[in-house]
C-alpha positions as CSV (number, residue, x, y, z in Angstrom):
1,X,-11.6,6.6,33.0
2,X,-12.1,3.3,31.2
3,X,-9.6,0.6,30.5
4,X,-8.8,-0.2,26.8
5,X,-7.1,-3.7,26.8
6,X,-4.6,-4.4,24.0
7,X,-1.9,-6.9,23.1
8,X,1.5,-6.0,21.8
9,X,3.0,-8.2,19.1
10,X,6.1,-8.3,16.9
11,X,5.5,-9.5,13.4
12,X,9.1,-9.3,12.3
13,X,9.4,-5.6,13.0
14,X,6.4,-3.2,12.8
15,X,5.4,-3.6,16.5
16,X,1.6,-3.7,16.6
17,X,-1.1,-3.2,19.2
18,X,-4.3,-5.2,18.8
19,X,-7.2,-3.7,20.8
20,X,-9.5,-6.5,22.2
21,X,-12.3,-4.3,23.6
22,X,-15.1,-2.8,21.4
23,X,-14.5,0.8,20.6
24,X,-16.6,3.2,18.6
25,X,-15.1,3.6,15.0
26,X,-15.1,7.4,15.5
27,X,-12.6,6.9,18.4
28,X,-10.2,4.6,16.6
29,X,-7.7,7.3,15.8
30,X,-7.9,8.9,19.3
31,X,-7.5,5.5,21.1
32,X,-4.7,4.5,18.7
33,X,-2.8,7.8,19.2
34,X,-3.1,7.4,23.0
35,X,-1.7,3.9,22.9
36,X,1.2,4.9,20.7
37,X,2.0,8.0,22.8
38,X,2.2,5.8,25.9
39,X,4.1,3.1,24.1
40,X,6.6,4.7,21.7
41,X,7.8,1.4,20.2
42,X,4.3,0.6,18.8
43,X,4.1,1.6,15.2
44,X,0.4,0.9,14.5
45,X,-2.9,0.0,16.2
46,X,-5.6,-2.3,15.0
47,X,-9.0,-3.2,16.5
48,X,-10.3,-6.8,16.7
49,X,-14.0,-6.7,15.9
50,X,-16.8,-9.1,15.2
51,X,-17.1,-10.0,11.5
52,X,-19.8,-8.6,9.2
53,X,-20.3,-11.8,7.2
54,X,-20.9,-15.3,8.5
55,X,-18.1,-16.8,6.4
56,X,-15.5,-14.8,8.4
57,X,-14.1,-15.7,11.8
58,X,-13.2,-12.1,12.9
59,X,-12.6,-8.6,11.6
60,X,-9.8,-6.1,11.9
61,X,-10.1,-2.4,11.7
62,X,-7.0,-0.2,11.5
63,X,-6.9,3.1,13.3
64,X,-6.6,4.9,9.9
65,X,-9.0,2.6,7.9
66,X,-6.0,1.4,5.8
67,X,-5.1,-2.2,4.9
68,X,-2.2,-3.6,6.9
69,X,-0.8,-7.1,6.3
70,X,1.2,-7.3,9.5
71,X,-1.7,-6.2,11.7
72,X,-3.8,-8.9,9.9
73,X,-1.2,-11.5,10.9
74,X,-1.2,-10.2,14.5
75,X,-5.0,-10.1,14.8
76,X,-5.3,-13.6,13.4
77,X,-2.6,-14.8,15.8
78,X,-4.5,-13.4,18.8
79,X,-7.9,-14.7,17.6
80,X,-6.5,-18.2,16.8
81,X,-4.8,-18.4,20.3
82,X,-8.1,-17.4,22.0
83,X,-10.1,-19.9,20.0
84,X,-7.7,-22.8,19.6
85,X,-7.6,-22.6,15.8
86,X,-4.8,-22.7,13.3
87,X,-6.6,-21.2,10.3
88,X,-8.5,-17.9,10.4
89,X,-10.7,-16.1,7.8
90,X,-10.3,-12.4,8.5
91,X,-12.1,-9.3,7.2
92,X,-9.6,-6.4,7.1
93,X,-10.2,-2.7,6.6
94,X,-9.3,-1.3,3.2
95,X,-9.9,-4.7,1.5
96,X,-13.2,-5.9,0.1
97,X,-12.2,-9.6,0.0
98,X,-11.3,-12.1,2.7
99,X,-7.8,-12.6,4.1
100,X,-6.9,-16.1,5.1
101,X,-4.2,-16.7,7.7
102,X,-2.5,-19.9,8.7
103,X,-0.7,-20.2,12.1
104,X,1.9,-22.8,12.9
105,X,3.3,-22.0,16.3
106,X,4.9,-18.6,15.7
107,X,5.1,-18.8,11.9
108,X,2.1,-16.9,10.5
109,X,1.2,-17.0,6.8
110,X,-1.0,-14.4,5.1
111,X,-2.9,-15.7,2.0
112,X,-4.6,-13.1,-0.3
113,X,-6.4,-13.5,-3.6
114,X,-5.5,-11.8,-6.8
115,X,-8.3,-9.2,-6.4
116,X,-6.0,-7.6,-3.7
117,X,-3.8,-6.3,-6.6
118,X,-5.5,-3.4,-8.3
119,X,-2.8,-2.2,-10.8
120,X,0.9,-2.0,-11.5
121,X,2.7,0.6,-13.7
122,X,6.0,2.2,-14.4
123,X,6.1,5.9,-13.5
124,X,8.7,8.6,-13.8
125,X,9.5,8.2,-10.0
126,X,9.4,4.4,-9.7
127,X,7.2,1.4,-10.0
128,X,3.7,2.0,-8.6
129,X,1.8,-0.9,-7.2
130,X,-1.8,-0.2,-6.2
131,X,-3.3,-2.6,-3.7
132,X,-6.7,-2.5,-2.1
133,X,-6.4,-0.2,0.9
134,X,-2.9,1.1,0.2
135,X,-0.5,1.8,-2.7
136,X,3.3,1.6,-2.8
137,X,5.9,3.4,-4.9
138,X,8.9,1.0,-5.4
139,X,12.2,2.7,-5.9
140,X,15.7,1.3,-6.4
141,X,17.8,4.0,-4.7
142,X,18.5,5.1,-1.1
143,X,16.1,7.5,0.4
144,X,15.3,9.2,3.7
145,X,12.3,10.8,5.4
146,X,12.7,14.1,3.4
147,X,12.9,12.3,0.1
148,X,10.0,10.1,1.0
149,X,7.9,13.1,1.9
150,X,8.8,14.8,-1.4
151,X,7.7,11.7,-3.4
152,X,4.6,11.4,-1.4
153,X,3.6,15.0,-2.0
154,X,4.0,14.6,-5.7
155,X,1.6,11.6,-5.7
156,X,-0.8,13.4,-3.4
157,X,-1.1,16.2,-6.0
158,X,-1.9,13.6,-8.7
159,X,-4.3,11.6,-6.5
160,X,-6.3,13.6,-4.0
161,X,-8.1,10.4,-2.8
162,X,-5.0,8.7,-1.5
163,X,-5.8,7.0,1.9
164,X,-2.4,5.4,2.5
165,X,0.8,5.1,0.6
166,X,4.3,3.7,1.0
167,X,7.6,4.8,-0.4
168,X,9.6,1.5,-0.5
169,X,13.3,1.5,-1.3
170,X,14.5,-1.9,-2.6
171,X,18.1,-3.1,-2.8
172,X,19.4,-6.6,-3.8
173,X,22.2,-8.6,-2.3
174,X,22.4,-11.9,-4.2
175,X,19.0,-13.5,-4.1
176,X,17.9,-11.5,-1.1
177,X,16.1,-8.2,-1.2
178,X,16.1,-5.5,1.5
179,X,13.4,-2.9,1.8
180,X,13.4,0.6,3.4
181,X,9.6,1.4,3.9
182,X,8.2,4.8,4.7
183,X,4.4,4.6,5.2
184,X,1.9,7.5,5.2
185,X,-1.7,7.2,6.5
186,X,-4.1,10.0,5.7
187,X,-6.5,9.5,8.6
188,X,-3.8,9.8,11.2
189,X,-1.6,12.2,9.2
190,X,1.5,10.1,9.9
191,X,4.6,9.3,7.9
192,X,7.0,6.9,9.6
193,X,9.8,4.6,8.7
194,X,8.4,1.2,9.6
195,X,10.7,-1.6,10.9
196,X,8.7,-4.1,8.9
197,X,6.0,-3.8,6.2
198,X,4.0,-6.8,4.8
199,X,2.1,-5.0,2.1
200,X,5.3,-3.2,1.1
201,X,7.1,-6.5,0.8
202,X,4.3,-7.9,-1.4
203,X,4.6,-4.8,-3.6
204,X,8.3,-5.1,-3.8
205,X,8.0,-8.8,-4.9
206,X,5.6,-7.7,-7.6
207,X,8.0,-5.1,-8.9
208,X,11.0,-7.6,-8.7
209,X,8.9,-10.2,-10.6
210,X,8.1,-7.7,-13.4
211,X,11.7,-6.8,-13.8
212,X,13.5,-10.1,-13.3
213,X,10.7,-12.7,-14.0
214,X,11.7,-14.6,-10.9
215,X,9.2,-17.2,-9.9
216,X,10.6,-19.2,-7.0
217,X,9.7,-16.8,-4.2
218,X,11.3,-13.8,-2.6
219,X,13.2,-13.4,0.6
220,X,12.5,-9.9,1.8
221,X,14.6,-8.5,4.6
222,X,13.0,-5.9,6.8
223,X,14.7,-3.0,8.6
224,X,14.4,-5.0,11.8
225,X,16.6,-7.7,10.3
226,X,13.7,-10.2,10.2
227,X,12.7,-11.7,6.8
228,X,9.4,-12.4,5.1
229,X,9.0,-15.1,2.5
230,X,6.7,-13.9,-0.3
231,X,5.3,-16.2,-3.0
232,X,3.3,-15.1,-6.0
233,X,1.3,-18.1,-7.3
234,X,0.0,-17.9,-10.8
235,X,-2.7,-19.8,-12.7
236,X,-4.7,-19.0,-15.8
237,X,-7.9,-19.1,-13.8
238,X,-6.9,-17.1,-10.8
239,X,-4.0,-14.8,-11.6
240,X,-1.9,-14.1,-8.6
241,X,-2.4,-15.7,-5.2
242,X,-0.1,-13.9,-2.8
243,X,1.3,-15.5,0.3
244,X,3.6,-13.9,2.9
245,X,5.2,-15.9,5.8
246,X,7.1,-14.7,8.8
247,X,7.3,-14.9,12.6
248,X,4.8,-13.3,15.0
249,X,5.8,-13.1,18.7
250,X,3.9,-11.8,21.7
251,X,5.6,-8.8,23.5
252,X,3.0,-8.8,26.3
253,X,1.6,-11.3,28.6
254,X,-1.4,-13.4,27.5
255,X,-3.6,-11.0,29.5
256,X,-4.0,-7.8,27.6
257,X,-2.3,-4.6,28.9
258,X,-4.8,-1.7,29.5
259,X,-4.5,1.9,28.7
260,X,-6.8,4.2,30.5
261,X,-8.7,6.8,28.5
262,X,-11.3,9.4,29.4
263,X,-14.5,8.1,28.0
264,X,-16.2,11.4,27.4
265,X,-13.2,13.1,25.9
266,X,-12.8,10.5,23.2
267,X,-16.5,9.6,22.6
268,X,-16.0,6.0,23.4
269,X,-18.9,3.6,23.8
270,X,-20.3,2.9,27.2
271,X,-19.3,-0.4,28.9
272,X,-19.9,-3.1,26.3
273,X,-19.7,-6.8,26.3
274,X,-16.7,-8.5,24.8
275,X,-17.0,-9.0,21.0
276,X,-18.8,-12.2,19.9
277,X,-16.8,-14.0,17.3
278,X,-17.7,-17.0,15.2
279,X,-15.9,-20.2,16.4
């Protein structure tokens, strides 16, 4: 049995585990499922890894290989605390570009270039926003797990290469928008109602902008009750520059919590040194 250390964080809902020990990529799903089975409140697991390119400070790999904005915020928060930094350049699974994260105490802001947004279109089921690493169907009516699964199945039939998808219900109360996100990840075969969703909030803001032409930012309330502030910055040269701000809090002590896993059963690497990150 070997210990796999991880930290639990709360990025405004969507409780996240960030694994801080090197693990074989082939074991990501097994390790992630073990962590979540022993900690039912955790909704997703990411792995902090050394960066591939010298311009990045660190890398994040999700257990399903998808893009996750909240896990990116959590991973950057952990790395920044370990290295005494307030700005982090992060490589994230599912996204070919660089994610930049700014940390001001517990307020963590995600900054993503316009290449993150692949396409947007109206469909017969809702407004489809394709982002690198995940796509979201934005709908304006109440839905539950059964309806989310039905909508997902229809899109799976149209796109056999889907890796991750969200069904995001959006409702407006004044100038505030509430989302109800159900997120499916192919590699882990999971469909869950998340208590917070960063990429779903960005997709919702894009849909709202297309419909209402609002330009002064969007306050997006999560199922947890927390809110994210989403800004869509435009310029002729660069198109959209997306930013999302919200609170990140530690739910564990500064020392990571270990989960013990049978090394042979899950094909984990032998004892390895801690990852070496650019500082």
